[in-house]
C-alpha positions in Angstrom: -128.6 83.3 -9.3 -132.2 84.4 -9.8 -131.8 84.4 -13.6 -130.5 80.8 -13.3 -133.5 79.7 -11.2 -135.9 81.3 -13.6 -134.3 79.5 -16.6 -134.3 76.2 -14.7 -138.0 76.6 -14.0 -138.8 77.3 -17.6 -136.9 74.1 -18.7 -138.9 72.0 -16.2 -142.1 73.6 -17.6 -141.2 72.8 -21.2 -140.1 69.3 -20.2 -143.4 68.6 -18.5 -145.3 69.8 -21.6 -143.3 67.6 -23.9 -143.7 64.5 -21.7 -147.5 65.1 -21.5 -147.6 65.1 -25.3 -145.2 62.1 -25.8 -146.1 59.4 -23.3 -143.9 56.9 -25.1 -140.8 59.0 -25.0 -137.6 57.5 -23.6 -137.4 60.6 -21.3 -140.5 59.4 -19.5 -139.5 57.9 -16.1 -141.7 55.3 -14.4 -142.7 56.2 -10.8 -141.2 53.0 -9.5 -141.8 51.5 -6.0 -141.4 53.1 -2.6 -138.1 52.7 -0.8 -137.9 49.3 1.0 -136.9 49.1 4.6 -133.3 48.3 5.3 -134.2 45.7 7.9 -136.5 42.8 7.1 -139.8 43.8 8.8 -140.6 40.1 9.5 -137.3 39.6 11.3 -137.8 38.9 15.0 -134.7 39.1 17.2 -134.7 36.1 19.5 -133.6 36.9 23.0 -130.8 34.6 24.1 -131.9 32.3 26.9 -130.3 32.9 30.2 -129.2 29.9 32.2 -129.3 29.4 35.9 -126.1 28.5 37.7 -127.2 24.9 38.1 -127.8 24.6 34.3 -124.4 26.1 33.5 -122.6 23.6 35.8 -124.6 20.6 34.6 -124.0 21.6 31.0 -120.3 22.1 31.5 -119.9 18.8 33.3 -121.8 17.1 30.5 -119.4 18.5 27.9 -122.0 20.8 26.3 -119.8 23.1 24.1 -122.5 25.8 23.7 -123.1 26.2 27.4 -119.3 26.1 28.0 -118.8 29.0 25.5 -121.6 31.0 27.1 -120.1 30.4 30.6 -116.7 31.7 29.3 -118.5 34.8 28.0 -120.0 35.3 31.4 -116.5 35.1 32.9 -115.2 37.7 30.5 -118.1 40.1 31.2 -117.5 43.2 33.3 -121.1 43.2 34.5 -121.1 42.9 38.4 -124.1 40.5 38.3 -122.3 38.3 35.7 -119.2 38.3 37.9 -121.0 37.0 40.9 -122.6 34.1 38.9 -119.3 33.4 37.1 -117.5 33.0 40.4 -120.1 30.6 41.7 -119.8 28.5 38.5 -116.0 28.4 38.8 -116.2 27.3 42.4 -118.6 24.5 41.7 -116.5 23.3 38.7 -113.2 23.5 40.5 -113.4 20.0 42.1 -113.7 18.6 38.6 -110.7 20.4 37.1 -107.0 19.9 37.3 -106.9 16.7 35.2 -105.4 18.2 32.1 -102.0 19.1 30.6 -101.6 22.8 30.2 -99.2 23.9 27.5 -98.3 27.5 26.7 -97.3 28.2 23.1 -95.4 31.3 22.2 -93.1 32.5 19.4 -92.1 35.4 17.3 -94.8 36.9 15.0 -95.0 34.8 11.8 -93.5 31.7 13.4 -96.6 29.7 12.5 -98.2 29.3 15.9 -101.8 28.9 14.5 -100.7 26.5 11.8 -98.7 24.5 14.3 -101.6 24.2 16.7 -103.9 23.2 13.8 -101.5 20.4 12.7 -100.7 19.1 16.2 -104.3 19.4 17.3 -105.6 16.9 14.8 -102.8 14.5 15.7 -103.5 14.9 19.4 -107.2 14.0 19.0 -106.2 11.0 17.0 -104.5 9.8 20.2 -107.9 9.9 22.0 -107.3 13.3 23.7 -109.8 16.2 23.9 -108.1 19.5 23.1 -109.1 23.1 24.1 -107.3 25.9 22.4 -107.4 29.3 24.1 -106.1 31.7 21.4 -105.2 35.1 22.9 -105.7 37.9 20.4 -104.6 41.5 20.8 -107.6 43.7 21.5 -108.7 46.3 19.0 -108.3 49.8 20.3 -111.6 50.8 18.7 -114.0 47.9 19.4 -112.1 46.1 22.2 -112.5 42.8 20.3 -110.0 40.3 18.8 -108.4 41.4 15.6 -106.4 38.4 14.4 -109.3 36.0 14.1 -107.3 32.8 14.9 -110.5 30.7 14.8 -111.1 31.5 11.2 -107.5 30.5 10.3 -107.8 27.1 12.1 -110.4 25.8 9.8 -109.8 22.1 10.0 -109.8 21.8 13.8 -112.9 24.0 14.2 -114.9 21.2 12.6 -113.3 18.6 14.9 -115.8 17.6 17.6 -112.9 16.8 20.0 -111.4 20.3 19.8 -112.8 23.5 21.3 -111.3 26.7 20.0 -111.9 29.9 22.0 -110.4 33.2 20.8 -110.3 35.8 23.5 -109.3 39.5 23.3 -106.3 40.3 25.5 -108.3 43.3 26.9 -105.2 45.3 27.4 -103.6 42.9 29.9 -99.9 42.7 30.0 -98.3 40.3 27.5 -101.5 39.6 25.6 -102.7 37.2 28.2 -106.5 37.4 28.6 -107.5 38.6 32.1 -109.8 35.6 32.6 -107.8 32.9 30.9 -107.0 31.2 34.3 -110.7 30.8 35.1 -111.4 29.6 31.5 -108.9 26.8 32.0 -110.9 25.5 35.0 -114.1 25.4 33.0 -112.5 23.6 30.0 -111.0 21.0 32.3 -114.4 20.4 34.0 -115.9 19.9 30.5 -113.6 17.0 29.9 -110.7 18.5 27.9 -107.5 16.9 29.0 -105.1 18.9 26.9 -105.1 22.8 27.0 -103.2 24.9 24.5 -102.7 28.6 25.4 -101.5 30.5 22.3 -100.1 34.0 23.1 -99.8 37.0 20.9 -96.0 36.9 20.5 -92.7 37.1 22.3 -92.1 39.7 25.1 -90.9 40.0 28.6 -94.5 39.7 29.9 -94.8 36.2 28.6 -94.1 35.2 32.2 -97.9 35.6 32.7 -98.4 32.6 30.5 -95.6 30.7 32.2 -97.5 31.1 35.5 -100.5 29.2 34.4 -99.1 26.2 32.3 -97.2 23.0 33.0 -95.1 23.3 30.0 -93.8 26.4 28.0 -93.2 25.7 24.3 -91.5 28.2 22.1 -91.8 28.3 18.3 -89.0 29.9 16.2 -88.3 30.2 12.5 -85.0 29.8 10.7 -83.5 32.0 8.1 -84.5 35.2 9.7 -81.0 36.6 10.4 -78.9 35.9 13.4 -80.8 33.0 15.0 -79.8 33.7 18.6 -80.8 37.4 18.4 -84.4 36.5 17.4 -85.5 36.1 21.0 -84.7 37.4 24.4 -82.6 35.4 26.8 -85.4 35.7 29.4 -87.8 33.8 27.1 -85.3 31.1 26.3 -84.7 30.5 30.0 -88.4 29.9 30.5 -88.8 27.5 27.5 -89.2 23.8 28.3 -89.1 23.0 24.6 -88.2 24.8 21.5 -89.6 24.0 18.0 -88.1 25.2 14.7 -91.1 25.5 12.4 -91.4 25.6 8.6 -88.7 23.0 8.2 -89.7 22.1 4.6 -88.4 22.6 1.1 -85.2 24.6 0.8 -85.6 25.6 4.5 -84.7 22.2 5.9 -81.0 22.8 6.0 -81.4 26.2 7.7 -83.8 24.6 10.2 -81.3 21.9 11.2 -78.6 24.6 11.5 -80.8 26.7 13.7 -81.7 23.6 15.8 -78.0 23.0 16.5 -77.4 26.6 17.4 -80.3 26.8 19.8 -79.5 23.5 21.4 -75.9 24.7 22.0 -77.2 28.0 23.5 -79.7 26.2 25.8 -76.9 24.0 27.2 -75.2 27.1 28.5 -78.1 28.0 30.8 -78.2 26.6 34.3 -80.5 23.7 34.9 -84.0 24.8 35.8 -85.9 23.8 38.9 -87.7 21.0 37.1 -84.3 19.3 36.5 -85.0 19.2 32.8 -82.7 20.2 29.9 -84.8 21.8 27.2 -84.8 20.0 23.8 -85.0 21.5 20.3 -87.1 19.9 17.5 -87.9 20.8 13.9 -91.2 20.3 12.2 -93.3 21.3 9.2 -97.0 22.1 9.8 -97.6 22.1 6.0 -96.2 18.6 5.4 -96.9 17.2 8.9 -93.4 16.1 9.4 -91.8 16.1 12.9 -95.0 16.5 14.8 -95.0 13.1 16.3 -91.4 13.7 17.6 -92.6 17.0 19.1 -95.5 15.3 21.0 -93.2 12.5 22.2 -90.9 15.2 23.6 -94.0 16.7 25.4 -94.8 13.3 26.9 -91.2 12.8 28.1 -91.1 16.1 29.8 -94.5 15.5 31.6 -93.3 12.1 32.7 -90.1 13.6 34.0 -91.8 16.3 36.1 -94.4 13.9 37.5 -91.8 11.5 38.7 -89.7 14.1 40.5 -92.7 15.9 42.0 -92.3 19.2 40.2 -95.7 18.9 38.4 -97.6 19.1 41.7 -95.3 21.7 43.3 -95.6 23.9 40.3 -99.4 23.7 40.2 -99.5 24.6 44.0 -97.2 27.6 43.4 -99.3 28.8 40.5 -102.5 28.6 42.6 -100.8 30.7 45.3 -99.6 33.2 42.7 -103.1 33.6 41.2 -104.6 34.1 44.6 -102.4 37.2 45.2 -103.0 38.3 41.6 -106.8 38.2 42.1 -106.4 40.2 45.4 -104.3 42.9 43.6 -106.8 43.1 40.7 -109.8 43.4 43.0 -108.2 46.1 45.1 -107.2 48.0 42.0 -110.8 47.8 40.6 -112.3 48.8 43.9 -110.0 51.8 44.2 -110.7 53.3 40.7 -114.5 52.6 41.0 -114.8 54.3 44.4 -117.2 57.3 44.0 -115.1 59.6 46.2 -112.0 58.7 44.2 -113.7 59.3 40.9 -114.9 62.7 42.1 -111.4 63.7 43.3 -109.2 62.1 40.6 -109.5 64.8 37.9 -108.7 67.6 40.3 -105.7 65.9 41.8 -104.4 64.9 38.3 -104.7 68.5 37.2 -102.7 69.8 40.2 -100.0 67.2 39.3 -99.9 68.4 35.7 -99.6 72.0 36.8 -96.6 71.0 39.1 -98.5 72.2 42.2 -98.4 68.7 43.7 -95.9 65.9 43.4 -97.0 62.5 42.1 -96.2 60.8 45.4 -98.2 63.2 47.6 -101.1 63.1 45.1 -101.1 59.3 45.3 -101.1 59.5 49.1 -104.0 61.9 49.2 -106.1 59.6 47.0 -105.1 56.6 49.1 -106.0 58.4 52.3 -109.4 59.2 50.9 -109.9 55.5 50.0 -108.7 54.0 53.3 -110.3 56.6 55.6 
């Protein structure tokens, strides 16, 4: 090793002598410039302006999209100070809400939910409606943010001034429904949006969470994917107020019509729902724009039906009651786990359960006794 170091030192010495004698040699390296900073030294980060509650409410009622988006971010925040302000904003916007049609859109992965919403959205705004799209994305396990990026895939409607697209991470909530979606609906309605689309992650038993906040539950399905009636669970079909077979174009038209007949026959076997409505099946192509008008006419027929028989109001009242209890449950759960005494005791009790020194039920009782004492 020492011999190598000595040899290398000699080489450097001879190289330096050679370069001193031959300044024009190709081996001569210019000194260059000093390393430049990675961040622009002239860049000044502007601090986002914080609005007062009055400014938030005034901006939302005026239809200001920027303030609406910031208010929704405030609702989604876990900061206690943000929570208090968000609740005040919701309370003041509540009298101006409730004047929209809320439609939940679900379907198997790959059914074309985003493409369908993009195609229908442009058509709905042409009928002088204002549309808000709440796209629920599954949360990333690493960053906690949305990973599908629905807003980037709905390019045409993102530039439509009458459409507001808000992707929200599901934040680990059951069924991919964002925890604050219910409050977001209130703000969007107060901002003047009279049609609300709630796009979910996919089909699952927990899609009942979407059903509990919408007036109409629409399910998208594709044809040619094997046994048509095995593509979804019966529980989801029972909740659906309308079913749409997407991608009915090209060579898939015949398969789509066959799937439509099969689904229509299956839906007739189910008992009539409380709304007194027999779900209908439609076919459409988001690519070609065919069948979209028939789908929207079906939506209008359903809404007219439930408004005439009083189900629309009764359903809204039941949903308000449901979300009152859900909020109570969520607040109690958060209060329990954030209690300092519970946090200090939790690890010890959990370890005793893992070592089989304490049963799960007795452990839970011990912690609850500490909380309620």
